N, C-alpha and C positions, 0 to 999 in steps of 0.2 A: 585511420587507426580504429580498429575494431575493439569494442569493449564487451566483456561478458561479466554479468553479475552472478555470483554464486552465493546462495543463502543456505546457512545451516541452522536448524532449530536447536532448542535446548537439549533435546534427547540425543542429538549427535555430538554436541559440544561437551556435554557432561553426562555422566551416568546417573542412575537413580539416587546415588548418594551425594551427587554434586561434585564428583571428582572429574577433572578435565580428561576427556578421552583423547590422549595424545596420539593414539594410533590413527584416529580419524583425521585430526588436524595435520598430522605428518603426511598422510596420503594426499590430502587436498593441497597442502603446501607444495608437495613434490610436483603434482600435476600442473599447478599454476606456474611454478618455476620453469618447468620444461617448455611452457608455451608463452612465457612472458618475453616476447620479442618486441622489436620496434613497432611491429604492425599489430600486436595483440596485447591488450591490457585487461586487467581484472579488478573488480571490486568485490570484496567479501562482506556479506551482511551476516553478522554472527549474533546469535542469542547466547544464553547461558550465564549472564551476569548474576541474575537473581539466584539461580541454582547454585552457582559456585559461592556466592556470598553466604547463602544459608549454610552450606557445608562449613565454611570458615568460621561461622558463628555457632556451629553446633546445633542448628535448628533442623529438625528432621522432617517437618511438613511445611508446605507452602502457606504463609500467612494470607489473610484476606484484607487486612488493614493497609491502606495505601502507604502510610508513613513507614510501616514495617517493610513493605516491598521495596520502597525507595532506599531505606537504610541498607537492606541486603544487597541491592544493586550497587550502591556506593562502595560496598566492600568487595563485590565480585567483579566490577568493571576492570579493575587493574589486573586481576588474576587472569581473566579471559584474554585481554589484550596482550599481556606479557607472554602467554602461551603462543598466541599467533605470531608475535614479534620474534620469539625464539625459533619457532618452526620455519617461518619464512626466511629468517636470517641465516639459517643453516645452508640455504641454497643461494645466499647472496641477494635475496629479494628485500628491498626496503619497504617498510610499511608505515602507516599512520593511523592513529585512532581518530575516528570521526563520530561524534555523538549528535544525533538529530532528535528533534521533538516534533510533535504534530504541528506546533506553532510555526516551526520553520517551513512546513509545507503549506500551511493555511494562510500565511501572509506572503503576498506575492514578492515583496522585496527580499524577504528571507529566502524564499524559494529560489529566486534567481541567484542570490549570493551563494547558496549551497551548491548550485550547479557550477558556478565559476570556481569555487574551492575544489570540488571534486575533479573538474576538468584540469585544473593546474597540477594537482597531485598526479593524475594520470599522465599528463605531458612530461612530468619529471621522472616518470618511471616508477612511481611509488604506488603500492597497493593499499588503497583505503580499506580499513577494517571498520565497518559501520555498525552501530547499534543504536537503539533508542536510548535517549538520555532519561532513563527511568527516574533518576534522582530529582528531576525537576518537573516531571509530568503530573497530571491530575487524572481523576476518573473521567472527567469530561473531555480532556485534551490528551488523547493517547492513541497510538496506532493499534493498540489491542493485541497485536502480535506482529512479529517481524516479517511475515509474508507480505503484509500490506506495505511495510517499510521497504522491503526489497523491490516491490513493484514500483514504488515511487522513485527509488534510486535508479532503477533501470530506465525509467522515462527521463529522469534528470540527465543522465549521462548518454542518452540516446544509444542504449546498448543494442548489440546485435542479437543477444540471447539472454534470457533469465533462466537460471538453473536453481530449482528449489530442491535441495537435498533433504531427505527425510529418512525415517527408520523403517520404511516399507519400500517395496520395489516400484511403487507408483500409485496411480489412482485405480481403485478397484470398484466393481459394480456394487459391492457391499463390504462391510468390515471383514477382512480375511481372518482376523483373529477370532471372529464369532461365527462366520458363515463359511464352511469348507467349499461351498459352491461359488464363492466370489471369484470373479475373473478379472484379470488386469485389462484396463482400457489402454490400448497402445497409442491411440491418437484421437484428438478432439479437434474438429474443424470449427465448431461453434460451442462455447460454454453452455449455451441454453440447452444443448442436448442432454446435459447432465443434471438438470434441475429435478428430474423425477427420480434420480438415483439416491441411495443412501451413501453419501460420500464421507461419512465418519463424523464423529464429534470431536471433543478435545483430545489432545495428545497425551503425553506422559503426565505423571503427577506434578512434576516440577515445571512443565511447560504450559503454555497458554494458547498454542496454535491448534492445528487439526487440519484434516483434508479439506474441510469446507472452506477454510480461509485460503487455502492454496488455489482452489477453483476460482475464488473471487479475485485473487491476485493475478491469476492467469487471464481472467476476463479483462482485467484492467490493462495489462501490458499488451495483450493481443490487439486490443482496440487502438493502441498506439503504434501498431505495426511491428511489434516485437514478439517473436515466438517464445514459448516457455516450455520447459521440461520439468516434470516432477519425477524424481528418481531416487534410488537408494544411495545413502551416504556411507553405508557400511560395505558396499560392494566396490572394491577398488577399481574394477574395470569399468564401472558405469560412467563415472565422470570422464575418464579418458576417452571412452567411446563417444560420448556426447560432444566433447571438445574437438574430436577429430571429424565430426560431421555425421557420425553414425547414430543409431537409434537405441535408446535404453529408457526404460520407464514409460511415462505417458507424455507424448508430444502434443502441445497445443499450438495449432497453426496460427500465424499472424493473420489478422483480417485484412482484406484487400483495401477497404475504404478506411484510411487512416484518419483518426480524429485529431484535431488541433490540440497541442499540448496545453493550451489555456483551458480548453473545454474539458480535457481529462483532469486537470487540476481542480477545476470547479466541480466536476462530477464526483470525484473520489476524495479529494483532500480538504476542500473548504467545508468546515462544519456549518450546519444550518442553525439559524437562531429563531426562526419563526415559520409560519405557514400563511399562504394566501389562498383562499378559496375563491374560485372563479366560476363564472356562469358558462353555459354551453357555447355561447358565441365566442367568448374569449378562448375556451379550450380548443375549439376548431381552428381559430386563427393561429394559435401557438403550434398545434400539432400538424396541421395540414398546410398552412401557408408560411410558416416560419416567421410570424409577425412578432413584434414587441408586445409586452403586456401593458395595457393602459389602465389607469385607475377605474375607468368606467366598467371594465369587465370584472372587477374584484367585488365579491359580495361579503367577504368577511376577512378580517385580519386577526391572526392568532399569534401570541407571543410578544416579546419585547425585543426590538432590534434597532440598529442604527443604519444610516446610509452606508453602503459598502459591505454590509453583512449579506450572507447567503440565506435564501428562504426557499422552502419547498412550495411548489404550486400544485394545488389539488383541485380535482373536479370529480364529483360523483363518488367520493370516497377513495379515489386513486391518486397517487402522486404522478403527475404528468410532466413535471419539469422542475428545474432548480436553477436559480439565477441570483445575480447580484442586484440588490434592490437599491433604488435611487432615493428612497424616502425612509425616514424613521417610522417606527410603528405608530406613534401618536399622530404624526402628520398624515400618514396613509389612512388611518381610521377617519380622519376628517374629510377626506376626498374620495374614498372608495365608492364606486357606483356613480360618480359624477362625470359629466362630459368634460372634454379638454378645456372648453371655453369657461366652464364653471370653475374648474381647478385653477386656471390662471387668475380668475377673479379673487379666489380665496388665498392662493399662494403664488403671487406674481413671478417669483424667481424659481419656482419648482420645475423640475424636469417634466417634459410631456409624458415620458414613459416611466411607469413604475419599475419595470425591468426591461432594459433594452435587449433586443434580439442578439446582439453581439456578446452579451454577457449572460446568456441563457442556454441551457441544454435541455432538450426534450428527452424525457425518460420513458414515456409510454405513448403509443399511438392514440 
């Protein structure tokens, strides 16, 4: 059973006044209905709750206070899902509202449970309509925008394709609204090719995304072996062409060397709680030999964390890795720089590795 994840940002779900764009939702729902067979399933990741909530409340500009955004989202969630439920229902497609938080992705047990729930809905022929649960998130624990959420969901359901629908035709070499010479990038084989380009800032006034976050989302899913397309959500032919296997917008090729789902989760979803500064020998062991990080190679511990938290590993001013630490910050400060024999004397029951190689991702050579 092949699954496609289709994500729509706030600018597509609602207009600048926060009114649901029924024409867009109707077109997407029709395409999904046409292709929702036994062998093809869909997940919709939909923004727009805050924009619609602000409209309902009569607030004309996006607040900055978290509690106000959460309140607006609480008002708007039902509006957005009801619109999707009605449009999909016209075609006989059943749907379900699924609200996820960063915590659901950052805690492994929640991550696995979310995967099982989505898999069950898909098996039942139900289209999950996913959004971030803005009403319970915080500044520190948030996806920031639904491009990242869509990438996580695509990996969760082992999608065949992630489609990021936006209000432009795809990724351009510059902002086409400001630069008439900007040209559409038709395909990307490695997201690193785009880092020198101006890929845009934030989106519409009521949105929080932007092209830069779409590139990051594409980098994430292509690393999991899932291709990604950024295309226009207002062009009715674009989604149909993509779902039929044709090209529209910007196509990001899946990378050949597929990274383990755990490592992708660790790299992108697990928040870091501290930093470990390591010496040159430890840096070489991690990046060149794929070794574990031992306390002897750590020269400084920054931040406060507990065993099981994620930490950044730094050398010479650069982040070279990220991993799950076996020590709390206080314990690690006691033993950093010490040999394994000395560590066992001070902490007889402690792990030999500060970060085991199976729970570590290298981020820089």
